[in-house]
PDB file of N, CA, C and O in Angstrom:
ATOM      1  N   MET A   1      85.557  78.720  96.415  1.00  0.00           N
ATOM      2  CA  MET A   1      84.924  79.283  95.234  1.00  0.00           C
ATOM      3  C   MET A   1      85.882  80.313  94.617  1.00  0.00           C
ATOM      4  O   MET A   1      86.407  81.181  95.314  1.00  0.00           O
ATOM      5  N   MET A   2      86.095  80.203  93.329  1.00  0.00           N
ATOM      6  CA  MET A   2      86.988  81.125  92.626  1.00  0.00           C
ATOM      7  C   MET A   2      86.276  82.450  92.371  1.00  0.00           C
ATOM      8  O   MET A   2      85.098  82.461  92.015  1.00  0.00           O
ATOM      9  N   PRO A   3      86.984  83.570  92.552  1.00  0.00           N
ATOM     10  CA  PRO A   3      86.383  84.863  92.231  1.00  0.00           C
ATOM     11  C   PRO A   3      86.073  84.943  90.738  1.00  0.00           C
ATOM     12  O   PRO A   3      86.866  84.504  89.905  1.00  0.00           O
ATOM     13  N   SER A   4      84.938  85.495  90.420  1.00  0.00           N
ATOM     14  CA  SER A   4      84.563  85.654  89.018  1.00  0.00           C
ATOM     15  C   SER A   4      83.571  86.794  88.893  1.00  0.00           C
ATOM     16  O   SER A   4      83.003  87.256  89.883  1.00  0.00           O
ATOM     17  N   ILE A   5      83.371  87.241  87.662  1.00  0.00           N
ATOM     18  CA  ILE A   5      82.396  88.298  87.415  1.00  0.00           C
ATOM     19  C   ILE A   5      80.995  87.801  87.743  1.00  0.00           C
ATOM     20  O   ILE A   5      80.171  88.572  88.234  1.00  0.00           O
ATOM     21  N   LYS A   6      80.709  86.524  87.482  1.00  0.00           N
ATOM     22  CA  LYS A   6      79.386  85.969  87.795  1.00  0.00           C
ATOM     23  C   LYS A   6      79.156  85.920  89.303  1.00  0.00           C
ATOM     24  O   LYS A   6      78.016  85.913  89.767  1.00  0.00           O
ATOM     25  N   ASN A   7      80.240  85.887  90.054  1.00  0.00           N
ATOM     26  CA  ASN A   7      80.173  85.830  91.504  1.00  0.00           C
ATOM     27  C   ASN A   7      80.931  87.038  92.059  1.00  0.00           C
ATOM     28  O   ASN A   7      81.885  86.889  92.823  1.00  0.00           O
ATOM     29  N   ALA A   8      80.494  88.231  91.665  1.00  0.00           N
ATOM     30  CA  ALA A   8      81.249  89.462  91.941  1.00  0.00           C
ATOM     31  C   ALA A   8      81.489  89.722  93.416  1.00  0.00           C
ATOM     32  O   ALA A   8      82.500  90.323  93.776  1.00  0.00           O
ATOM     33  N   GLU A   9      80.584  89.284  94.276  1.00  0.00           N
ATOM     34  CA  GLU A   9      80.781  89.550  95.699  1.00  0.00           C
ATOM     35  C   GLU A   9      81.986  88.786  96.253  1.00  0.00           C
ATOM     36  O   GLU A   9      82.457  89.087  97.350  1.00  0.00           O
ATOM     37  N   SER A  10      82.481  87.813  95.510  1.00  0.00           N
ATOM     38  CA  SER A  10      83.645  87.056  95.968  1.00  0.00           C
ATOM     39  C   SER A  10      84.960  87.751  95.637  1.00  0.00           C
ATOM     40  O   SER A  10      86.016  87.308  96.087  1.00  0.00           O
ATOM     41  N   ILE A  11      84.917  88.817  94.868  1.00  0.00           N
ATOM     42  CA  ILE A  11      86.135  89.524  94.488  1.00  0.00           C
ATOM     43  C   ILE A  11      86.465  90.560  95.560  1.00  0.00           C
ATOM     44  O   ILE A  11      85.623  91.381  95.923  1.00  0.00           O
ATOM     45  N   ALA A  12      87.680  90.513  96.055  1.00  0.00           N
ATOM     46  CA  ALA A  12      88.112  91.437  97.111  1.00  0.00           C
ATOM     47  C   ALA A  12      88.569  92.750  96.471  1.00  0.00           C
ATOM     48  O   ALA A  12      89.765  92.989  96.304  1.00  0.00           O
ATOM     49  N   PHE A  13      87.602  93.593  96.118  1.00  0.00           N
ATOM     50  CA  PHE A  13      87.914  94.842  95.421  1.00  0.00           C
ATOM     51  C   PHE A  13      88.840  95.737  96.237  1.00  0.00           C
ATOM     52  O   PHE A  13      89.700  96.410  95.669  1.00  0.00           O
ATOM     53  N   SER A  14      88.683  95.755  97.544  1.00  0.00           N
ATOM     54  CA  SER A  14      89.545  96.619  98.364  1.00  0.00           C
ATOM     55  C   SER A  14      90.999  96.174  98.262  1.00  0.00           C
ATOM     56  O   SER A  14      91.897  97.014  98.195  1.00  0.00           O
ATOM     57  N   ARG A  15      91.241  94.883  98.251  1.00  0.00           N
ATOM     58  CA  ARG A  15      92.605  94.354  98.112  1.00  0.00           C
ATOM     59  C   ARG A  15      93.153  94.660  96.720  1.00  0.00           C
ATOM     60  O   ARG A  15      94.312  95.051  96.576  1.00  0.00           O
ATOM     61  N   ILE A  16      92.326  94.483  95.710  1.00  0.00           N
ATOM     62  CA  ILE A  16      92.748  94.771  94.337  1.00  0.00           C
ATOM     63  C   ILE A  16      93.099  96.251  94.200  1.00  0.00           C
ATOM     64  O   ILE A  16      94.103  96.598  93.579  1.00  0.00           O
ATOM     65  N   LYS A  17      92.275  97.119  94.778  1.00  0.00           N
ATOM     66  CA  LYS A  17      92.540  98.563  94.714  1.00  0.00           C
ATOM     67  C   LYS A  17      93.891  98.913  95.339  1.00  0.00           C
ATOM     68  O   LYS A  17      94.636  99.732  94.803  1.00  0.00           O
ATOM     69  N   LEU A  18      94.199  98.287  96.473  1.00  0.00           N
ATOM     70  CA  LEU A  18      95.487  98.546  97.128  1.00  0.00           C
ATOM     71  C   LEU A  18      96.653  98.068  96.265  1.00  0.00           C
ATOM     72  O   LEU A  18      97.659  98.767  96.140  1.00  0.00           O
ATOM     73  N   LEU A  19      96.525  96.890  95.672  1.00  0.00           N
ATOM     74  CA  LEU A  19      97.590  96.352  94.824  1.00  0.00           C
ATOM     75  C   LEU A  19      97.767  97.195  93.566  1.00  0.00           C
ATOM     76  O   LEU A  19      98.896  97.445  93.144  1.00  0.00           O
ATOM     77  N   VAL A  20      96.666  97.633  92.963  1.00  0.00           N
ATOM     78  CA  VAL A  20      96.748  98.485  91.776  1.00  0.00           C
ATOM     79  C   VAL A  20      97.414  99.814  92.135  1.00  0.00           C
ATOM     80  O   VAL A  20      98.234 100.324  91.372  1.00  0.00           O
ATOM     81  N   ALA A  21      97.067 100.366  93.282  1.00  0.00           N
ATOM     82  CA  ALA A  21      97.701 101.616  93.717  1.00  0.00           C
ATOM     83  C   ALA A  21      99.208 101.435  93.875  1.00  0.00           C
ATOM     84  O   ALA A  21      99.982 102.317  93.503  1.00  0.00           O
ATOM     85  N   ASP A  22      99.631 100.289  94.428  1.00  0.00           N
ATOM     86  CA  ASP A  22     101.065 100.005  94.579  1.00  0.00           C
ATOM     87  C   ASP A  22     101.746  99.894  93.220  1.00  0.00           C
ATOM     88  O   ASP A  22     102.837 100.431  93.026  1.00  0.00           O
ATOM     89  N   VAL A  23     101.113  99.205  92.284  1.00  0.00           N
ATOM     90  CA  VAL A  23     101.679  99.055  90.940  1.00  0.00           C
ATOM     91  C   VAL A  23     101.814 100.414  90.270  1.00  0.00           C
ATOM     92  O   VAL A  23     102.856 100.717  89.689  1.00  0.00           O
ATOM     93  N   LEU A  24     100.769 101.235  90.346  1.00  0.00           N
ATOM     94  CA  LEU A  24     100.809 102.555  89.714  1.00  0.00           C
ATOM     95  C   LEU A  24     101.875 103.450  90.352  1.00  0.00           C
ATOM     96  O   LEU A  24     102.567 104.192  89.656  1.00  0.00           O
ATOM     97  N   LYS A  25     102.000 103.374  91.669  1.00  0.00           N
ATOM     98  CA  LYS A  25     103.009 104.181  92.362  1.00  0.00           C
ATOM     99  C   LYS A  25     104.414 103.793  91.903  1.00  0.00           C
ATOM    100  O   LYS A  25     105.235 104.655  91.589  1.00  0.00           O
ATOM    101  N   ALA A  26     104.680 102.489  91.868  1.00  0.00           N
ATOM    102  CA  ALA A  26     106.006 102.020  91.451  1.00  0.00           C
ATOM    103  C   ALA A  26     106.273 102.355  89.982  1.00  0.00           C
ATOM    104  O   ALA A  26     107.372 102.788  89.635  1.00  0.00           O
ATOM    105  N   ALA A  27     105.284 102.159  89.129  1.00  0.00           N
ATOM    106  CA  ALA A  27     105.465 102.441  87.704  1.00  0.00           C
ATOM    107  C   ALA A  27     105.735 103.919  87.468  1.00  0.00           C
ATOM    108  O   ALA A  27     106.590 104.276  86.658  1.00  0.00           O
ATOM    109  N   ARG A  28     105.018 104.765  88.164  1.00  0.00           N
ATOM    110  CA  ARG A  28     105.211 106.212  87.978  1.00  0.00           C
ATOM    111  C   ARG A  28     106.555 106.675  88.541  1.00  0.00           C
ATOM    112  O   ARG A  28     107.163 107.610  88.020  1.00  0.00           O
ATOM    113  N   GLU A  29     107.009 106.022  89.597  1.00  0.00           N
ATOM    114  CA  GLU A  29     108.319 106.357  90.143  1.00  0.00           C
ATOM    115  C   GLU A  29     109.419 106.020  89.132  1.00  0.00           C
ATOM    116  O   GLU A  29     110.367 106.786  88.962  1.00  0.00           O
ATOM    117  N   VAL A  30     109.289 104.888  88.475  1.00  0.00           N
ATOM    118  CA  VAL A  30     110.282 104.481  87.470  1.00  0.00           C
ATOM    119  C   VAL A  30     110.261 105.426  86.272  1.00  0.00           C
ATOM    120  O   VAL A  30     111.317 105.823  85.781  1.00  0.00           O
ATOM    121  N   THR A  31     109.071 105.789  85.798  1.00  0.00           N
ATOM    122  CA  THR A  31     108.984 106.631  84.596  1.00  0.00           C
ATOM    123  C   THR A  31     109.396 108.074  84.861  1.00  0.00           C
ATOM    124  O   THR A  31     109.747 108.798  83.929  1.00  0.00           O
ATOM    125  N   ARG A  32     109.358 108.501  86.127  1.00  0.00           N
ATOM    126  CA  ARG A  32     109.752 109.879  86.456  1.00  0.00           C
ATOM    127  C   ARG A  32     111.254 110.048  86.632  1.00  0.00           C
ATOM    128  O   ARG A  32     111.753 111.173  86.599  1.00  0.00           O
ATOM    129  N   ARG A  33     111.963 108.985  86.815  1.00  0.00           N
ATOM    130  CA  ARG A  33     113.405 109.080  87.110  1.00  0.00           C
ATOM    131  C   ARG A  33     114.159 109.651  85.924  1.00  0.00           C
ATOM    132  O   ARG A  33     114.041 109.165  84.799  1.00  0.00           O
ATOM    133  N   ASP A  34     114.932 110.685  86.190  1.00  0.00           N
ATOM    134  CA  ASP A  34     115.758 111.307  85.155  1.00  0.00           C
ATOM    135  C   ASP A  34     117.190 110.795  85.187  1.00  0.00           C
ATOM    136  O   ASP A  34     117.947 110.987  84.235  1.00  0.00           O
ATOM    137  N   ASP A  35     117.556 110.146  86.280  1.00  0.00           N
ATOM    138  CA  ASP A  35     118.939 109.717  86.442  1.00  0.00           C
ATOM    139  C   ASP A  35     119.188 108.282  85.984  1.00  0.00           C
ATOM    140  O   ASP A  35     120.231 107.703  86.287  1.00  0.00           O
ATOM    141  N   ALA A  36     118.227 107.707  85.253  1.00  0.00           N
ATOM    142  CA  ALA A  36     118.378 106.323  84.812  1.00  0.00           C
ATOM    143  C   ALA A  36     119.545 106.199  83.841  1.00  0.00           C
ATOM    144  O   ALA A  36     119.691 107.012  82.928  1.00  0.00           O
ATOM    145  N   PRO A  37     120.368 105.187  84.039  1.00  0.00           N
ATOM    146  CA  PRO A  37     121.493 104.998  83.125  1.00  0.00           C
ATOM    147  C   PRO A  37     121.002 104.600  81.736  1.00  0.00           C
ATOM    148  O   PRO A  37     119.901 104.073  81.574  1.00  0.00           O
ATOM    149  N   ASP A  38     121.827 104.860  80.762  1.00  0.00           N
ATOM    150  CA  ASP A  38     121.477 104.564  79.375  1.00  0.00           C
ATOM    151  C   ASP A  38     121.881 103.126  79.057  1.00  0.00           C
ATOM    152  O   ASP A  38     122.798 102.883  78.272  1.00  0.00           O
ATOM    153  N   THR A  39     121.176 102.172  79.686  1.00  0.00           N
ATOM    154  CA  THR A  39     121.506 100.758  79.508  1.00  0.00           C
ATOM    155  C   THR A  39     120.275  99.982  79.069  1.00  0.00           C
ATOM    156  O   THR A  39     119.153 100.480  79.154  1.00  0.00           O
ATOM    157  N   GLN A  40     120.489  98.778  78.605  1.00  0.00           N
ATOM    158  CA  GLN A  40     119.372  97.911  78.218  1.00  0.00           C
ATOM    159  C   GLN A  40     118.477  97.614  79.414  1.00  0.00           C
ATOM    160  O   GLN A  40     117.257  97.537  79.275  1.00  0.00           O
ATOM    161  N   GLU A  41     119.080  97.447  80.587  1.00  0.00           N
ATOM    162  CA  GLU A  41     118.301  97.158  81.789  1.00  0.00           C
ATOM    163  C   GLU A  41     117.380  98.323  82.137  1.00  0.00           C
ATOM    164  O   GLU A  41     116.235  98.116  82.540  1.00  0.00           O
ATOM    165  N   ALA A  42     117.879  99.541  81.980  1.00  0.00           N
ATOM    166  CA  ALA A  42     117.065 100.721  82.271  1.00  0.00           C
ATOM    167  C   ALA A  42     115.901 100.820  81.288  1.00  0.00           C
ATOM    168  O   ALA A  42     114.778 101.133  81.683  1.00  0.00           O
ATOM    169  N   TYR A  43     116.166 100.554  80.010  1.00  0.00           N
ATOM    170  CA  TYR A  43     115.096 100.581  79.019  1.00  0.00           C
ATOM    171  C   TYR A  43     114.072  99.477  79.275  1.00  0.00           C
ATOM    172  O   TYR A  43     112.870  99.689  79.113  1.00  0.00           O
ATOM    173  N   ALA A  44     114.549  98.303  79.674  1.00  0.00           N
ATOM    174  CA  ALA A  44     113.646  97.192  79.978  1.00  0.00           C
ATOM    175  C   ALA A  44     112.766  97.534  81.177  1.00  0.00           C
ATOM    176  O   ALA A  44     111.565  97.265  81.167  1.00  0.00           O
ATOM    177  N   LEU A  45     113.364  98.127  82.208  1.00  0.00           N
ATOM    178  CA  LEU A  45     112.602  98.521  83.400  1.00  0.00           C
ATOM    179  C   LEU A  45     111.559  99.583  83.055  1.00  0.00           C
ATOM    180  O   LEU A  45     110.423  99.522  83.525  1.00  0.00           O
ATOM    181  N   LEU A  46     111.949 100.550  82.238  1.00  0.00           N
ATOM    182  CA  LEU A  46     111.011 101.600  81.823  1.00  0.00           C
ATOM    183  C   LEU A  46     109.859 100.998  81.020  1.00  0.00           C
ATOM    184  O   LEU A  46     108.700 101.350  81.239  1.00  0.00           O
ATOM    185  N   ASN A  47     110.170 100.102  80.102  1.00  0.00           N
ATOM    186  CA  ASN A  47     109.139  99.454  79.307  1.00  0.00           C
ATOM    187  C   ASN A  47     108.202  98.634  80.193  1.00  0.00           C
ATOM    188  O   ASN A  47     106.985  98.657  80.004  1.00  0.00           O
ATOM    189  N   LEU A  48     108.761  97.918  81.149  1.00  0.00           N
ATOM    190  CA  LEU A  48     107.960  97.139  82.085  1.00  0.00           C
ATOM    191  C   LEU A  48     107.049  98.033  82.912  1.00  0.00           C
ATOM    192  O   LEU A  48     105.880  97.706  83.118  1.00  0.00           O
ATOM    193  N   ALA A  49     107.570  99.148  83.383  1.00  0.00           N
ATOM    194  CA  ALA A  49     106.777 100.086  84.181  1.00  0.00           C
ATOM    195  C   ALA A  49     105.631 100.662  83.362  1.00  0.00           C
ATOM    196  O   ALA A  49     104.505 100.756  83.850  1.00  0.00           O
ATOM    197  N   GLN A  50     105.906 101.047  82.128  1.00  0.00           N
ATOM    198  CA  GLN A  50     104.858 101.603  81.271  1.00  0.00           C
ATOM    199  C   GLN A  50     103.795 100.557  80.953  1.00  0.00           C
ATOM    200  O   GLN A  50     102.606 100.872  80.919  1.00  0.00           O
ATOM    201  N   THR A  51     104.212  99.328  80.723  1.00  0.00           N
ATOM    202  CA  THR A  51     103.261  98.251  80.446  1.00  0.00           C
ATOM    203  C   THR A  51     102.409  97.947  81.672  1.00  0.00           C
ATOM    204  O   THR A  51     101.199  97.755  81.559  1.00  0.00           O
ATOM    205  N   ALA A  52     103.040  97.902  82.843  1.00  0.00           N
ATOM    206  CA  ALA A  52     102.297  97.638  84.083  1.00  0.00           C
ATOM    207  C   ALA A  52     101.262  98.731  84.341  1.00  0.00           C
ATOM    208  O   ALA A  52     100.132  98.438  84.732  1.00  0.00           O
ATOM    209  N   GLU A  53     101.647  99.993  84.123  1.00  0.00           N
ATOM    210  CA  GLU A  53     100.709 101.098  84.315  1.00  0.00           C
ATOM    211  C   GLU A  53      99.542 100.992  83.337  1.00  0.00           C
ATOM    212  O   GLU A  53      98.386 101.189  83.714  1.00  0.00           O
ATOM    213  N   SER A  54      99.848 100.683  82.095  1.00  0.00           N
ATOM    214  CA  SER A  54      98.808 100.553  81.081  1.00  0.00           C
ATOM    215  C   SER A  54      97.836  99.415  81.421  1.00  0.00           C
ATOM    216  O   SER A  54      96.622  99.569  81.295  1.00  0.00           O
ATOM    217  N   LEU A  55      98.379  98.285  81.847  1.00  0.00           N
ATOM    218  CA  LEU A  55      97.526  97.155  82.231  1.00  0.00           C
ATOM    219  C   LEU A  55      96.664  97.493  83.449  1.00  0.00           C
ATOM    220  O   LEU A  55      95.479  97.162  83.487  1.00  0.00           O
ATOM    221  N   ALA A  56      97.254  98.142  84.427  1.00  0.00           N
ATOM    222  CA  ALA A  56      96.506  98.500  85.634  1.00  0.00           C
ATOM    223  C   ALA A  56      95.354  99.447  85.297  1.00  0.00           C
ATOM    224  O   ALA A  56      94.252  99.301  85.825  1.00  0.00           O
ATOM    225  N   LEU A  57      95.609 100.411  84.423  1.00  0.00           N
ATOM    226  CA  LEU A  57      94.564 101.371  84.061  1.00  0.00           C
ATOM    227  C   LEU A  57      93.530 100.786  83.103  1.00  0.00           C
ATOM    228  O   LEU A  57      92.510 101.417  82.825  1.00  0.00           O
ATOM    229  N   SER A  58      93.791  99.584  82.600  1.00  0.00           N
ATOM    230  CA  SER A  58      92.829  98.907  81.733  1.00  0.00           C
ATOM    231  C   SER A  58      91.785  98.127  82.532  1.00  0.00           C
ATOM    232  O   SER A  58      90.806  97.634  81.971  1.00  0.00           O
ATOM    233  N   LEU A  59      91.995  98.019  83.820  1.00  0.00           N
ATOM    234  CA  LEU A  59      91.042  97.302  84.660  1.00  0.00           C
ATOM    235  C   LEU A  59      89.710  98.046  84.731  1.00  0.00           C
ATOM    236  O   LEU A  59      89.659  99.254  84.501  1.00  0.00           O
ATOM    237  N   PRO A  60      88.636  97.329  85.048  1.00  0.00           N
ATOM    238  CA  PRO A  60      87.356  98.013  85.253  1.00  0.00           C
ATOM    239  C   PRO A  60      87.485  99.067  86.347  1.00  0.00           C
ATOM    240  O   PRO A  60      88.263  98.901  87.287  1.00  0.00           O
ATOM    241  N   VAL A  61      86.738 100.127  86.226  1.00  0.00           N
ATOM    242  CA  VAL A  61      86.861 101.268  87.136  1.00  0.00           C
ATOM    243  C   VAL A  61      86.630 100.861  88.594  1.00  0.00           C
ATOM    244  O   VAL A  61      87.168 101.495  89.502  1.00  0.00           O
ATOM    245  N   GLU A  62      85.845  99.821  88.825  1.00  0.00           N
ATOM    246  CA  GLU A  62      85.599  99.364  90.196  1.00  0.00           C
ATOM    247  C   GLU A  62      86.860  98.827  90.857  1.00  0.00           C
ATOM    248  O   GLU A  62      86.930  98.748  92.083  1.00  0.00           O
ATOM    249  N   MET A  63      87.859  98.456  90.057  1.00  0.00           N
ATOM    250  CA  MET A  63      89.097  97.898  90.594  1.00  0.00           C
ATOM    251  C   MET A  63      90.198  98.942  90.739  1.00  0.00           C
ATOM    252  O   MET A  63      91.272  98.645  91.262  1.00  0.00           O
ATOM    253  N   LEU A  64      89.937 100.153  90.282  1.00  0.00           N
ATOM    254  CA  LEU A  64      90.938 101.211  90.370  1.00  0.00           C
ATOM    255  C   LEU A  64      90.822 101.936  91.702  1.00  0.00           C
ATOM    256  O   LEU A  64      89.729 102.058  92.256  1.00  0.00           O
ATOM    257  N   PRO A  65      91.956 102.419  92.218  1.00  0.00           N
ATOM    258  CA  PRO A  65      91.886 103.232  93.437  1.00  0.00           C
ATOM    259  C   PRO A  65      91.027 104.475  93.183  1.00  0.00           C
ATOM    260  O   PRO A  65      90.966 104.979  92.062  1.00  0.00           O
ATOM    261  N   ASP A  66      90.378 104.951  94.216  1.00  0.00           N
ATOM    262  CA  ASP A  66      89.456 106.082  94.066  1.00  0.00           C
ATOM    263  C   ASP A  66      90.120 107.300  93.431  1.00  0.00           C
ATOM    264  O   ASP A  66      89.476 108.028  92.675  1.00  0.00           O
ATOM    265  N   GLU A  67      91.405 107.533  93.730  1.00  0.00           N
ATOM    266  CA  GLU A  67      92.082 108.718  93.184  1.00  0.00           C
ATOM    267  C   GLU A  67      92.331 108.601  91.676  1.00  0.00           C
ATOM    268  O   GLU A  67      92.704 109.586  91.040  1.00  0.00           O
ATOM    269  N   GLU A  68      92.133 107.429  91.103  1.00  0.00           N
ATOM    270  CA  GLU A  68      92.318 107.248  89.657  1.00  0.00           C
ATOM    271  C   GLU A  68      91.011 107.429  88.884  1.00  0.00           C
ATOM    272  O   GLU A  68      91.020 107.480  87.654  1.00  0.00           O
ATOM    273  N   TRP A  69      89.910 107.525  89.587  1.00  0.00           N
ATOM    274  CA  TRP A  69      88.624 107.730  88.929  1.00  0.00           C
ATOM    275  C   TRP A  69      88.547 109.158  88.426  1.00  0.00           C
ATOM    276  O   TRP A  69      89.106 110.066  89.040  1.00  0.00           O
ATOM    277  N   ARG A  70      87.869 109.360  87.333  1.00  0.00           N
ATOM    278  CA  ARG A  70      87.622 110.714  86.860  1.00  0.00           C
ATOM    279  C   ARG A  70      86.298 110.737  86.116  1.00  0.00           C
ATOM    280  O   ARG A  70      85.841 109.721  85.592  1.00  0.00           O
ATOM    281  N   TYR A  71      85.703 111.895  86.080  1.00  0.00           N
ATOM    282  CA  TYR A  71      84.444 112.079  85.383  1.00  0.00           C
ATOM    283  C   TYR A  71      84.690 112.019  83.877  1.00  0.00           C
ATOM    284  O   TYR A  71      85.628 112.632  83.368  1.00  0.00           O
ATOM    285  N   VAL A  72      83.857 111.288  83.183  1.00  0.00           N
ATOM    286  CA  VAL A  72      83.943 111.212  81.726  1.00  0.00           C
ATOM    287  C   VAL A  72      82.790 112.043  81.167  1.00  0.00           C
ATOM    288  O   VAL A  72      81.621 111.786  81.455  1.00  0.00           O
ATOM    289  N   SER A  73      83.144 113.038  80.366  1.00  0.00           N
ATOM    290  CA  SER A  73      82.133 113.958  79.851  1.00  0.00           C
ATOM    291  C   SER A  73      81.329 113.336  78.712  1.00  0.00           C
ATOM    292  O   SER A  73      81.738 112.344  78.108  1.00  0.00           O
ATOM    293  N   ASP A  74      80.192 113.933  78.439  1.00  0.00           N
ATOM    294  CA  ASP A  74      79.359 113.482  77.310  1.00  0.00           C
ATOM    295  C   ASP A  74      80.117 113.621  75.995  1.00  0.00           C
ATOM    296  O   ASP A  74      79.936 112.812  75.085  1.00  0.00           O
ATOM    297  N   ALA A  75      80.967 114.647  75.891  1.00  0.00           N
ATOM    298  CA  ALA A  75      81.758 114.852  74.671  1.00  0.00           C
ATOM    299  C   ALA A  75      82.740 113.698  74.461  1.00  0.00           C
ATOM    300  O   ALA A  75      82.973 113.280  73.327  1.00  0.00           O
ATOM    301  N   GLU A  76      83.314 113.182  75.552  1.00  0.00           N
ATOM    302  CA  GLU A  76      84.234 112.046  75.425  1.00  0.00           C
ATOM    303  C   GLU A  76      83.491 110.790  74.971  1.00  0.00           C
ATOM    304  O   GLU A  76      83.988 110.036  74.135  1.00  0.00           O
ATOM    305  N   TYR A  77      82.302 110.572  75.525  1.00  0.00           N
ATOM    306  CA  TYR A  77      81.497 109.432  75.073  1.00  0.00           C
ATOM    307  C   TYR A  77      81.142 109.579  73.596  1.00  0.00           C
ATOM    308  O   TYR A  77      81.206 108.607  72.843  1.00  0.00           O
ATOM    309  N   ALA A  78      80.771 110.785  73.182  1.00  0.00           N
ATOM    310  CA  ALA A  78      80.420 111.020  71.780  1.00  0.00           C
ATOM    311  C   ALA A  78      81.623 110.791  70.874  1.00  0.00           C
ATOM    312  O   ALA A  78      81.485 110.202  69.802  1.00  0.00           O
ATOM    313  N   ALA A  79      82.793 111.246  71.291  1.00  0.00           N
ATOM    314  CA  ALA A  79      84.013 111.048  70.499  1.00  0.00           C
ATOM    315  C   ALA A  79      84.327 109.563  70.366  1.00  0.00           C
ATOM    316  O   ALA A  79      84.717 109.111  69.289  1.00  0.00           O
ATOM    317  N   CYS A  80      84.166 108.807  71.428  1.00  0.00           N
ATOM    318  CA  CYS A  80      84.398 107.359  71.367  1.00  0.00           C
ATOM    319  C   CYS A  80      83.399 106.690  70.430  1.00  0.00           C
ATOM    320  O   CYS A  80      83.764 105.809  69.651  1.00  0.00           O
ATOM    321  N   ASP A  81      82.144 107.108  70.507  1.00  0.00           N
ATOM    322  CA  ASP A  81      81.133 106.552  69.607  1.00  0.00           C
ATOM    323  C   ASP A  81      81.480 106.836  68.153  1.00  0.00           C
ATOM    324  O   ASP A  81      81.331 105.969  67.292  1.00  0.00           O
ATOM    325  N   GLU A  82      81.945 108.056  67.881  1.00  0.00           N
ATOM    326  CA  GLU A  82      82.349 108.416  66.517  1.00  0.00           C
ATOM    327  C   GLU A  82      83.500 107.550  66.040  1.00  0.00           C
ATOM    328  O   GLU A  82      83.471 107.019  64.930  1.00  0.00           O
ATOM    329  N   LEU A  83      84.511 107.411  66.884  1.00  0.00           N
ATOM    330  CA  LEU A  83      85.670 106.595  66.516  1.00  0.00           C
ATOM    331  C   LEU A  83      85.279 105.139  66.280  1.00  0.00           C
ATOM    332  O   LEU A  83      85.755 104.514  65.332  1.00  0.00           O
ATOM    333  N   LEU A  84      84.423 104.603  67.131  1.00  0.00           N
ATOM    334  CA  LEU A  84      83.980 103.226  66.948  1.00  0.00           C
ATOM    335  C   LEU A  84      83.201 103.058  65.654  1.00  0.00           C
ATOM    336  O   LEU A  84      83.332 102.039  64.975  1.00  0.00           O
ATOM    337  N   ALA A  85      82.391 104.053  65.310  1.00  0.00           N
ATOM    338  CA  ALA A  85      81.647 103.996  64.049  1.00  0.00           C
ATOM    339  C   ALA A  85      82.594 104.036  62.853  1.00  0.00           C
ATOM    340  O   ALA A  85      82.406 103.306  61.880  1.00  0.00           O
ATOM    341  N   ILE A  86      83.610 104.889  62.931  1.00  0.00           N
ATOM    342  CA  ILE A  86      84.599 104.973  61.847  1.00  0.00           C
ATOM    343  C   ILE A  86      85.335 103.646  61.709  1.00  0.00           C
ATOM    344  O   ILE A  86      85.527 103.150  60.598  1.00  0.00           O
ATOM    345  N   LEU A  87      85.746 103.072  62.834  1.00  0.00           N
ATOM    346  CA  LEU A  87      86.451 101.790  62.797  1.00  0.00           C
ATOM    347  C   LEU A  87      85.563 100.675  62.248  1.00  0.00           C
ATOM    348  O   LEU A  87      86.032  99.795  61.525  1.00  0.00           O
ATOM    349  N   ALA A  88      84.290 100.719  62.594  1.00  0.00           N
ATOM    350  CA  ALA A  88      83.362  99.700  62.099  1.00  0.00           C
ATOM    351  C   ALA A  88      83.180  99.791  60.585  1.00  0.00           C
ATOM    352  O   ALA A  88      82.909  98.785  59.929  1.00  0.00           O
ATOM    353  N   ASP A  89      83.329 100.995  60.030  1.00  0.00           N
ATOM    354  CA  ASP A  89      83.149 101.194  58.598  1.00  0.00           C
ATOM    355  C   ASP A  89      84.386 100.844  57.791  1.00  0.00           C
ATOM    356  O   ASP A  89      84.307 100.742  56.567  1.00  0.00           O
ATOM    357  N   LEU A  90      85.531 100.657  58.443  1.00  0.00           N
ATOM    358  CA  LEU A  90      86.767 100.346  57.721  1.00  0.00           C
ATOM    359  C   LEU A  90      86.661  98.946  57.110  1.00  0.00           C
ATOM    360  O   LEU A  90      86.080  98.038  57.704  1.00  0.00           O
ATOM    361  N   PRO A  91      87.228  98.792  55.925  1.00  0.00           N
ATOM    362  CA  PRO A  91      87.198  97.451  55.311  1.00  0.00           C
ATOM    363  C   PRO A  91      88.037  96.472  56.138  1.00  0.00           C
ATOM    364  O   PRO A  91      89.111  96.803  56.640  1.00  0.00           O
ATOM    365  N   LYS A  92      87.514  95.290  56.255  1.00  0.00           N
ATOM    366  CA  LYS A  92      88.221  94.248  57.018  1.00  0.00           C
ATOM    367  C   LYS A  92      89.002  93.394  56.038  1.00  0.00           C
ATOM    368  O   LYS A  92      88.435  92.816  55.111  1.00  0.00           O
ATOM    369  N   ASP A  93      90.308  93.318  56.250  1.00  0.00           N
ATOM    370  CA  ASP A  93      91.158  92.526  55.341  1.00  0.00           C
ATOM    371  C   ASP A  93      91.364  91.146  55.846  1.00  0.00           C
ATOM    372  O   ASP A  93      92.051  90.350  55.206  1.00  0.00           O
TER     373      ASP A  93
END
């Protein structure tokens, strides 16, 4: 049986959390390096690390390592609601 949202108990969240933690650790190590050479390869690696971190943090909170969880305040929810309302009011071209 393939893991799916409809069959959530089949998803190995603990394994996913460990893999996401590894990705975030490696990505942050790359982005913190100050001694990177000024080459295309270094820029490509940095871009890859930033993209990997962004993708990992886009996962549902249940798939993130516990240390990546944070409390979201009511003000943050309100700000998101405001932004979504503004975006909804923009003309669609």
